[in-house]
C-alpha positions as CSV (number, residue, x, y, z in Angstrom):
1,M,0.0,0.0,0.0
2,D,1.3,3.5,-0.9
3,P,2.5,5.7,2.0
4,D,0.2,8.4,0.7
5,S,-2.8,6.1,0.4
6,T,-4.4,7.7,3.5
7,T,-4.7,10.9,1.6
8,A,-6.7,9.3,-1.2
9,P,-10.1,10.8,-2.1
10,A,-13.1,9.9,0.0
11,A,-14.5,6.5,-0.7
12,G,-16.8,6.4,-3.7
13,R,-16.5,10.1,-4.4
14,S,-18.3,10.8,-7.6
15,D,-16.7,12.9,-10.4
16,A,-20.0,13.1,-12.3
17,P,-20.8,16.6,-13.5
18,T,-23.4,18.6,-11.7
19,P,-26.5,19.7,-13.5
20,A,-26.4,23.1,-15.1
21,P,-27.7,26.1,-13.0
22,G,-31.5,26.3,-13.1
23,R,-31.9,22.7,-14.3
24,S,-32.1,20.2,-11.4
25,A,-31.6,16.5,-12.1
26,P,-34.7,14.3,-11.9
27,R,-35.1,12.7,-8.4
28,W,-34.6,9.2,-9.7
29,R,-31.3,10.2,-11.3
30,R,-30.1,12.0,-8.1
31,R,-30.9,8.8,-6.1
32,L,-29.1,6.6,-8.6
33,L,-26.0,8.8,-8.5
34,T,-26.1,8.7,-4.7
35,A,-26.3,4.9,-4.7
36,L,-23.4,4.7,-7.1
37,T,-21.2,7.0,-5.1
38,I,-21.8,4.8,-2.0
39,A,-21.2,1.5,-3.8
40,G,-17.7,0.0,-3.6
41,P,-15.7,-2.9,-2.1
42,G,-18.5,-4.0,0.2
43,L,-21.1,-4.4,-2.6
44,I,-18.5,-6.2,-4.8
45,A,-17.4,-8.7,-2.1
46,A,-21.0,-9.5,-1.1
47,N,-22.2,-9.9,-4.7
48,A,-19.3,-12.1,-5.6
49,G,-20.6,-14.6,-3.1
50,N,-23.6,-15.2,-5.5
51,D,-21.3,-17.2,-7.7
52,A,-21.8,-20.4,-9.7
53,G,-21.8,-22.6,-6.7
54,G,-24.0,-20.2,-4.8
55,I,-26.6,-20.1,-7.6
56,A,-26.6,-23.9,-7.8
57,T,-27.1,-24.1,-4.0
58,Y,-29.9,-21.4,-3.8
59,A,-31.7,-22.9,-6.8
60,S,-31.5,-26.4,-5.2
61,A,-32.9,-25.0,-2.0
62,G,-35.9,-23.6,-3.8
63,A,-36.4,-26.8,-5.9
64,Q,-36.1,-29.1,-2.9
65,Y,-37.8,-27.2,-0.1
66,G,-39.8,-24.4,-1.7
67,Y,-39.8,-21.3,0.4
68,R,-38.9,-23.0,3.7
69,T,-35.3,-21.8,3.6
70,L,-36.2,-18.1,3.3
71,F,-36.3,-17.5,7.1
72,F,-32.9,-19.3,7.4
73,M,-31.5,-16.9,4.8
74,L,-32.8,-14.0,6.8
75,L,-30.7,-15.2,9.7
76,V,-27.7,-15.7,7.4
77,T,-28.1,-12.1,6.2
78,V,-27.6,-10.8,9.8
79,A,-24.4,-12.9,10.2
80,L,-23.1,-11.7,6.8
81,V,-23.7,-8.1,7.7
82,V,-21.9,-8.5,11.0
83,V,-18.9,-10.3,9.5
84,Q,-18.4,-8.1,6.5
85,E,-18.7,-4.9,8.6
86,M,-15.9,-6.1,10.9
87,C,-13.6,-6.9,8.0
88,A,-14.3,-3.6,6.3
89,R,-13.7,-1.7,9.6
90,L,-10.4,-3.6,10.1
91,G,-9.2,-2.5,6.6
92,A,-10.3,1.1,7.0
93,Y,-8.8,1.7,10.5
94,T,-5.6,-0.2,10.1
95,G,-4.8,0.3,6.4
96,V,-3.9,-3.4,6.2
97,G,-5.8,-6.4,4.9
98,L,-6.6,-9.6,6.8
99,G,-3.5,-11.4,5.6
100,G,-1.2,-8.7,7.0
101,L,-3.1,-8.4,10.3
102,I,-3.2,-12.2,10.9
103,R,0.6,-12.3,10.3
104,E,1.2,-9.5,12.8
105,Q,-1.2,-10.6,15.5
106,F,-0.9,-14.4,15.4
107,S,1.9,-17.0,15.3
108,V,3.5,-17.9,11.9
109,R,2.5,-21.5,12.2
110,V,-1.2,-20.9,12.8
111,S,-1.3,-18.1,10.2
112,S,0.4,-20.3,7.6
113,F,-2.1,-23.1,8.1
114,A,-5.1,-20.7,7.6
115,L,-3.4,-19.3,4.5
116,L,-2.8,-22.7,3.0
117,C,-6.4,-23.7,3.6
118,L,-7.6,-20.5,1.9
119,I,-5.4,-21.1,-1.2
120,V,-6.7,-24.7,-1.6
121,A,-10.3,-23.6,-1.2
122,N,-10.1,-20.6,-3.4
123,L,-8.4,-22.6,-6.3
124,G,-11.4,-24.9,-6.3
125,L,-13.7,-21.9,-6.4
126,V,-11.8,-20.4,-9.3
127,V,-12.4,-23.6,-11.3
128,S,-16.1,-23.4,-10.5
129,E,-16.3,-19.8,-11.6
130,F,-14.9,-20.5,-15.0
131,A,-17.2,-23.6,-15.2
132,G,-20.1,-21.3,-14.4
133,I,-19.0,-18.9,-17.2
134,G,-18.9,-21.8,-19.6
135,A,-22.3,-23.0,-18.5
136,A,-23.8,-19.5,-18.8
137,L,-22.5,-18.9,-22.3
138,Q,-23.7,-22.4,-23.3
139,L,-27.2,-21.3,-22.4
140,L,-26.6,-18.3,-24.7
141,G,-25.4,-20.5,-27.5
142,V,-21.6,-20.2,-27.1
143,S,-19.3,-23.2,-26.7
144,R,-17.5,-23.4,-23.4
145,Y,-14.3,-24.1,-25.3
146,I,-14.5,-20.6,-26.7
147,A,-16.1,-18.9,-23.8
148,V,-13.8,-20.0,-21.0
149,P,-10.4,-19.0,-22.7
150,L,-11.8,-15.6,-23.7
151,A,-13.2,-15.0,-20.3
152,A,-9.9,-16.0,-18.7
153,V,-8.0,-13.6,-20.9
154,G,-10.5,-10.8,-20.3
155,V,-10.4,-11.2,-16.4
156,W,-6.6,-11.4,-16.4
157,A,-6.2,-8.3,-18.6
158,L,-8.7,-6.3,-16.6
159,V,-6.7,-6.8,-13.4
160,V,-3.2,-6.8,-14.7
161,F,-3.4,-3.9,-17.1
162,G,-6.1,-1.9,-15.3
163,S,-6.2,0.0,-12.0
164,Y,-8.3,-0.8,-8.9
165,R,-10.6,2.2,-9.7
166,Y,-11.2,0.9,-13.2
167,A,-11.6,-2.7,-12.2
168,E,-14.1,-1.7,-9.5
169,K,-16.3,0.1,-12.0
170,V,-16.3,-3.0,-14.3
171,F,-17.1,-5.2,-11.3
172,L,-20.0,-2.9,-10.4
173,V,-21.4,-3.0,-13.9
174,L,-21.2,-6.8,-13.9
175,S,-23.1,-6.9,-10.6
176,L,-26.1,-5.3,-12.4
177,A,-26.7,-8.7,-13.9
178,F,-28.0,-9.8,-10.6
179,L,-31.1,-7.7,-11.2
180,T,-32.2,-10.4,-13.7
181,Y,-33.0,-12.7,-10.8
182,P,-35.8,-10.6,-9.3
183,L,-37.2,-10.3,-12.8
184,A,-37.1,-14.1,-13.1
185,A,-38.9,-14.5,-9.8
186,V,-41.7,-12.2,-10.9
187,L,-42.0,-14.0,-14.2
188,A,-42.3,-17.3,-12.3
189,H,-45.5,-16.1,-10.6
190,P,-44.7,-17.3,-7.1
191,D,-47.2,-17.5,-4.2
192,W,-46.0,-14.2,-2.6
193,G,-48.2,-14.7,0.5
194,Q,-46.7,-18.1,1.3
195,A,-43.2,-16.8,0.5
196,G,-43.7,-13.8,2.8
197,A,-45.0,-16.0,5.6
198,Q,-42.1,-18.4,5.4
199,L,-39.6,-15.4,5.3
200,V,-40.7,-13.9,8.6
201,W,-41.5,-17.2,10.5
202,P,-39.5,-20.5,10.5
203,H,-41.0,-23.4,8.6
204,F,-38.1,-25.8,9.0
205,V,-38.1,-29.5,8.1
206,G,-36.7,-32.1,10.4
207,G,-34.0,-34.3,9.0
208,K,-30.3,-34.5,8.0
209,D,-30.9,-33.3,4.5
210,F,-32.4,-30.0,5.5
211,L,-29.7,-29.4,8.1
212,L,-27.0,-30.1,5.6
213,L,-28.6,-27.7,3.1
214,G,-28.7,-25.1,5.7
215,V,-25.0,-25.5,6.3
216,A,-24.4,-25.3,2.6
217,L,-26.3,-22.1,2.4
218,I,-24.1,-20.6,5.1
219,G,-21.0,-22.0,3.4
220,T,-21.9,-20.4,0.1
221,T,-23.0,-17.1,1.6
222,I,-20.2,-16.4,4.1
223,T,-17.1,-17.6,2.3
224,P,-13.5,-16.8,3.4
225,Y,-12.5,-15.0,0.2
226,M,-15.2,-12.4,0.7
227,Q,-13.7,-11.4,4.1
228,F,-10.1,-11.3,2.7
229,Y,-11.2,-9.3,-0.3
230,V,-13.3,-6.6,1.4
231,A,-10.6,-5.8,4.0
232,A,-7.8,-5.7,1.5
233,A,-9.8,-3.8,-1.1
234,V,-10.8,-1.1,1.5
235,A,-7.1,-0.7,2.4
236,D,-6.0,-0.8,-1.3
237,R,-8.5,1.9,-2.1
238,G,-7.2,4.2,0.6
239,I,-10.4,4.3,2.6
240,G,-9.6,5.6,6.1
241,P,-11.5,6.3,9.3
242,A,-12.8,9.6,8.0
243,E,-14.4,7.9,5.0
244,Y,-15.5,4.8,6.8
245,P,-19.1,5.8,7.6
246,R,-19.8,5.8,3.9
247,E,-18.0,2.5,3.4
248,R,-19.9,0.9,6.2
249,T,-23.1,1.9,4.4
250,D,-21.7,0.2,1.2
251,T,-20.8,-2.9,3.1
252,V,-24.1,-3.3,5.0
253,A,-26.2,-2.4,1.9
254,G,-24.1,-4.7,-0.3
255,S,-24.6,-7.6,2.0
256,I,-28.4,-7.1,2.3
257,F,-28.7,-6.6,-1.5
258,A,-26.7,-9.8,-2.3
259,N,-28.8,-11.9,0.0
260,A,-32.0,-10.4,-1.3
261,I,-30.9,-11.6,-4.7
262,S,-30.2,-15.1,-3.2
263,M,-33.8,-15.1,-1.9
264,F,-35.1,-14.2,-5.3
265,I,-33.2,-17.2,-6.8
266,I,-34.9,-19.5,-4.2
267,I,-38.3,-17.9,-4.8
268,A,-38.0,-18.2,-8.6
269,T,-36.9,-21.9,-8.5
270,A,-39.5,-22.8,-5.9
271,A,-42.3,-21.3,-8.0
272,A,-41.1,-22.9,-11.3
273,I,-40.5,-26.4,-10.0
274,T,-43.4,-28.3,-8.3
275,T,-41.6,-31.7,-7.9
276,R,-39.5,-31.2,-4.8
277,A,-36.1,-32.6,-5.4
278,P,-32.5,-31.3,-5.4
279,L,-31.0,-29.9,-8.6
280,D,-27.6,-31.0,-10.0
281,S,-26.7,-27.7,-11.7
282,A,-27.7,-24.1,-12.3
283,A,-28.4,-25.1,-16.0
284,Q,-31.2,-27.3,-14.8
285,A,-32.7,-24.4,-12.9
286,A,-32.6,-22.4,-16.1
287,S,-34.4,-25.1,-18.0
288,A,-37.0,-25.4,-15.3
289,L,-37.9,-21.7,-15.7
290,K,-38.7,-22.0,-19.4
291,P,-42.4,-23.1,-19.1
292,V,-43.1,-20.3,-16.7
293,A,-41.0,-17.4,-17.8
294,G,-41.2,-18.0,-21.5
295,R,-38.7,-18.9,-24.2
296,F,-36.2,-16.3,-23.0
297,A,-36.0,-17.8,-19.4
298,A,-32.8,-19.7,-20.1
299,Q,-31.1,-16.7,-21.7
300,L,-32.2,-14.6,-18.7
301,F,-30.8,-17.1,-16.2
302,G,-27.7,-17.4,-18.2
303,L,-27.0,-13.7,-18.3
304,G,-27.2,-13.5,-14.5
305,L,-25.0,-16.6,-14.1
306,L,-22.5,-15.0,-16.5
307,G,-22.3,-11.8,-14.4
308,A,-22.1,-13.7,-11.2
309,S,-19.3,-16.1,-12.3
310,A,-17.3,-13.4,-14.1
311,L,-17.4,-11.1,-11.0
312,A,-16.3,-13.9,-8.7
313,A,-13.7,-15.1,-11.2
314,A,-11.8,-11.9,-10.6
315,V,-12.6,-11.5,-6.9
316,V,-11.7,-15.0,-5.7
317,P,-8.1,-15.1,-7.0
318,L,-7.6,-11.5,-6.0
319,S,-8.5,-12.4,-2.4
320,T,-5.8,-15.2,-2.5
321,S,-3.2,-12.8,-3.9
322,Y,-4.0,-10.2,-1.4
323,A,-3.7,-12.6,1.5
324,V,-0.4,-14.2,0.4
325,A,1.3,-10.9,-0.6
326,E,0.3,-9.3,2.7
327,A,1.4,-12.3,4.7
328,V,4.9,-12.2,3.3
329,G,5.0,-8.4,3.4
330,V,5.3,-7.6,-0.3
331,E,3.5,-5.2,-2.6
332,S,-0.2,-6.1,-2.9
333,S,-2.2,-3.8,-5.2
334,V,-4.0,-4.1,-8.5
335,S,-2.8,-0.6,-9.3
336,R,0.8,-1.9,-9.6
337,R,2.5,-3.4,-12.6
338,F,4.2,-6.9,-12.8
339,R,7.6,-5.6,-12.0
340,E,6.3,-3.7,-9.0
341,A,4.2,-6.6,-7.6
342,P,5.5,-9.8,-9.1
343,L,4.2,-12.2,-6.4
344,F,0.8,-10.6,-6.2
345,L,0.1,-10.5,-9.9
346,G,2.0,-13.7,-10.6
347,L,-0.2,-15.7,-8.2
348,F,-3.3,-14.1,-9.6
349,S,-2.2,-15.1,-13.1
350,A,-1.4,-18.6,-12.1
351,Q,-4.9,-19.1,-10.5
352,I,-6.6,-17.8,-13.6
353,L,-4.6,-20.1,-15.9
354,I,-5.1,-23.2,-13.7
355,G,-8.7,-22.6,-13.0
356,A,-9.7,-22.0,-16.6
357,A,-7.7,-25.1,-17.8
358,I,-9.3,-27.4,-15.3
359,A,-12.8,-26.0,-16.1
360,L,-12.2,-27.1,-19.8
361,I,-11.8,-30.7,-18.8
362,P,-14.9,-32.7,-19.9
363,G,-17.0,-34.0,-17.1
364,N,-19.3,-33.0,-14.3
365,L,-17.8,-30.5,-11.8
366,I,-20.6,-30.7,-9.2
367,Q,-18.4,-32.9,-7.0
368,L,-15.7,-30.4,-7.1
369,L,-18.1,-27.7,-6.1
370,V,-19.3,-29.8,-3.1
371,R,-15.7,-30.5,-2.0
372,A,-14.8,-26.9,-2.3
373,Q,-17.7,-26.0,0.0
374,V,-16.6,-28.6,2.5
375,V,-13.2,-27.0,2.7
376,N,-14.8,-23.6,3.0
377,G,-16.9,-24.9,5.8
378,L,-13.7,-26.0,7.6
379,I,-11.8,-22.8,7.3
380,T,-14.6,-20.3,7.7
381,P,-14.9,-20.6,11.5
382,I,-11.1,-20.4,11.8
383,L,-11.0,-17.2,9.8
384,L,-14.0,-15.7,11.6
385,T,-12.4,-16.4,14.9
386,Y,-9.4,-14.4,13.8
387,V,-11.6,-11.6,12.5
388,L,-13.6,-11.5,15.8
389,T,-10.4,-11.5,17.9
390,L,-8.9,-8.7,15.8
391,A,-12.1,-6.6,15.8
392,N,-12.3,-7.0,19.6
393,R,-8.7,-5.8,20.3
394,H,-8.3,-2.2,21.2
395,S,-4.6,-2.5,20.4
396,V,-5.7,-3.0,16.8
397,L,-8.7,-0.8,16.3
398,G,-8.6,1.5,19.3
399,A,-11.9,3.2,20.0
400,A,-13.3,1.5,16.8
401,A,-13.0,-1.9,18.4
402,N,-16.2,-3.9,19.0
403,G,-18.4,-2.7,21.8
404,P,-20.1,-5.1,24.3
405,L,-23.3,-5.5,22.3
406,F,-21.7,-5.9,18.9
407,R,-19.1,-8.3,20.4
408,A,-21.9,-10.5,21.9
409,V,-23.9,-10.6,18.6
410,A,-20.7,-11.4,16.6
411,S,-19.7,-14.1,19.0
412,V,-23.1,-15.8,18.7
413,C,-22.9,-15.6,14.9
414,V,-19.3,-17.1,14.8
415,S,-20.2,-19.8,17.4
416,V,-23.3,-21.0,15.4
417,I,-21.3,-21.0,12.1
418,A,-18.6,-23.0,13.8
419,L,-21.1,-25.5,15.2
420,L,-22.8,-26.1,11.9
421,S,-19.4,-26.3,10.1
422,A,-18.5,-29.0,12.6
423,V,-21.6,-30.9,11.4
424,V,-20.4,-30.6,7.8
425,L,-17.0,-32.0,8.8
426,L,-18.6,-34.9,10.7
427,Q,-21.0,-35.7,7.9
428,A,-18.2,-35.6,5.3
429,L,-16.0,-37.9,7.5
430,L,-18.8,-40.4,7.9
431,G,-19.5,-40.3,4.2
432,W,-15.8,-41.0,3.4
433,L,-15.8,-43.8,5.9
434,G,-18.9,-45.4,4.4
435,M,-21.0,-44.7,7.5
436,G,-23.1,-41.8,6.2
C-alpha cells in the first residue's frame, strides 16, 4: 500500500458533472448517483458470493424445499452483515488487509495453516467460476471451449493492465446482472403470500438433508475469500477512518442486496419447480424456468449466471493474492505493474490459468463444487475467529473496536457457524468412511 494512500479521495467520491444552473436533475437520477457513489468494495465482495456454486445451492434449496429456507436466509443475512462490517472496519482503520493483520497478531505456524487452507479452497472456487462462465454462455449458444479461454484472458487483462478504480467500475457493472433474478422470480408467478409468511416465520423441516442444506447455504453465503477481499480492497482503495461511515453503508447495503438476490433465486426456482427434489446444476434451474418465464428464461438465467461467475472469477483469485502478498510483506495492489508486484500479480495469473484449464476438462464439476464448499466450511470458523479476535482488540482498532453488544452478537454468529461447520465435517468424514 502506498505511503500516501491515507490521503486518497473519499471512498466512492463521484466525479459526475453537476446539473447546469437552473436545471435540477430528476429525483430518480439523483438517487441513482447517490447509490453509485456509495457502492464499492462491500457491494462487490458480497455480490461475488452469489457465484456459480452459490446459484446452484440457492436454486437447489428452492427446488427441494420451496420457500422453507427463506427464514434461514434472513438469519444468514444478519451474520453476513456482522462479519463483512468487521472486515471492512479492520481494513479502514488499520490500512492493512486480513493477511497482514493475521501475520502481525498471530503465530507464523497458525497463520500459515489458515493461508494454505484459503489457497486450496479458493483454487477450487476459481475452477467453479470458469465452469459457471462456460455453462452460462452455453445457455446463450456459445461453446465453453470458446467462452472459458476468452473470459480468462478478459479477467486477467482487466486486473493486470487496469487499476483498482477501473476494475471496481467494471465489477459494479457486472453486478447489475444480478437484477435479472428478481425479474425471473416475478415471471415465475410465485405465491407471494406463502413466501412472505415463510420469510418472517420459520418453517423448517426435520432431518439431516435440511440441516446439511442449511450448512451449505451458510458456506456459500459467508465464504472466506469475501472477508479477505473486502478488508484488502478497502485498504487498497485508501479508505480511512474519516471515509469509513460511507464504506460501512456500502458494506451493509451490499450484504443485504446480495442476500435479497439469493432469496429471489430461491423464490424463482421454488415457483417454477413443483416436484420437490435437489438440482444438480444451475443449468437445470434455467431449464425449469422455461415453461413459466417464456422462451427467454434460459437466456435470462444465463445472463445472471455469467455476471455472477465473471465477477467472482476476478474477486476470488484477488483475495488469495492479497492474503499471500500481505502475509509475506510484499506489494499487494491491482494498481501496480508486474515488475512492482510480481508475487501478487503472478499468483493471480497462475490461478486464472489453472482454473480455466481445469474448467475445460470434460465431465461434471458438481463434486468439485461440493468438496470446495466442505473445505470452505472447515476454514470459515477459523477465519471468523481471527476476525472477531482482531475486531475485539483495542490494540488493533482503538476506539473503533467492537463494543459489548456488537461483540456479543458477533460471538453468537461465529459460534453458530462453527457448530454447523463441525456438522459438515462430521457428515463428510462419515461419508468418506462409508458410515453416512
